[in-house]
N, C-alpha and C positions, 0 to 999 in steps of 0.2 A: 603447543598449536600457539601459531603470533593472531593478534586480531583480523578478523578477515572483516573489510570495510566496502559493502554494496548500496549503491543507491535506487530506488522506486520512485517510480509518477503516476498521478492519474490523474485528471484535468490538473489543477492548477496545484496540487498538492505533490509534495518530494519531500522522502522520507531517506534520511542517511543512517543508515545501519551499521554499526561495531561489533561483532561474533565472539565471542571468548568463550573456552571453556570453561562451564562451572557449574553452580546448582540449576539453572532456570530462571532465576529471575531477570524478569524483563524491566527493561525503564524505560518510559517513555517522557522525554520533552522534562527528565530531572523527576518525574511522579511515576508510580505505580502503575501496573497496567490496568487494571482492573479501575483504578481511580480516574484514568485518562480516559481511556474507552470505557463507559459505566454498562452499556449494554451487553449482552449475554450474543447478538447476533455479531457485533463489532470485533469482541472479542474470539470467540470463533474463528473471524477470517484472520485474525493475525497469527492463531497458535494454528492455523490450516498447515504451514510449508512441516510443522514439529510434527504432528499425531500423524500425515500420511508419510512420512518417511520414520517414523519411530524412534525421533532425537527428543522428547517430551523431557525436559527436565533436564539437561545434556548440557547445555549451551547458557550462559547469561547474554543478558543483549540489553547493549543501549541504544535508544535511537531518540533522533532528534528529525522533527516532524514540524513543516511550517507548509502554510500557503491551504486554499481550498477550505471544504467544508470536513466534519468530522469521519463522513463513510468515502472520502476521497482518500483521506488522509490512511484511515483502517486498511485502504487495499492496495495504495502507496508503498505500506508498511510492510504487505505481505508478501507482492511484487519483490523488493528489499531480500527479505529474509529469504524469499524462495532461491536466487541469486545465489546469494549466501552457502546455502544447502548446496547447488548443487558445485560450487567452488571448496568446500569442506570433503564430497566425498561425489564424483563425476556420475556414481551409478543413482545415484538422487535425481539426475536430469531425467531417467527414464521412467521413474514414479510421476514427478510434477508436473510435464510435456501432458501427457494426458490430460490431466486435468484442468490443462489452461493456465496455469499457476504461472509459469514462463512469459507467458503472454502480454506486453504492453499494450494497454486498450486506449485503442488512438484517439478516440471520440471526447471532443472538446465543446466548448460555446461557440456556437456560433456567432460572428460579430455584426452589432448594429449596423443598417445602410442608414445613409443620409436622407432623406426626406421619406424617410417610415418609421414607422412606434417602435417596431421592435427587429430581431432578424428579417421575419420573415413576413409578420403584421403592419399591414398600411393604414397611413392616417383612411381617416371614410370618405368615400369618394362621392362627390356630390354635382350632377349632373347639369342641374339648373340653382 
């Protein structure tokens, strides 16, 4: 099996994932997974595609991720890994699709408008 390359996005975070057969080593920005994503919740999010498809420890993963915050980055990695699992084995799609792992979350930060404090908040109105 050659290297499978996929991209995942969430808010402003972009994750490029390179999956190859191996012993289950996951490297994120040249650091170990547990070192980069320190909380158990984020580690669980990243490992979800593997645990659902019963492929834990079967693939080596190299991840380049940038932009956004740490949670957005973890969810971007999850989407990229889910897409890679579908390319490796088409049957994985039936497992991952109902869990919502193949859906790109379209929610983005609303832009700030001129003449306002923030996207929706206005400056204080004074009648007199």
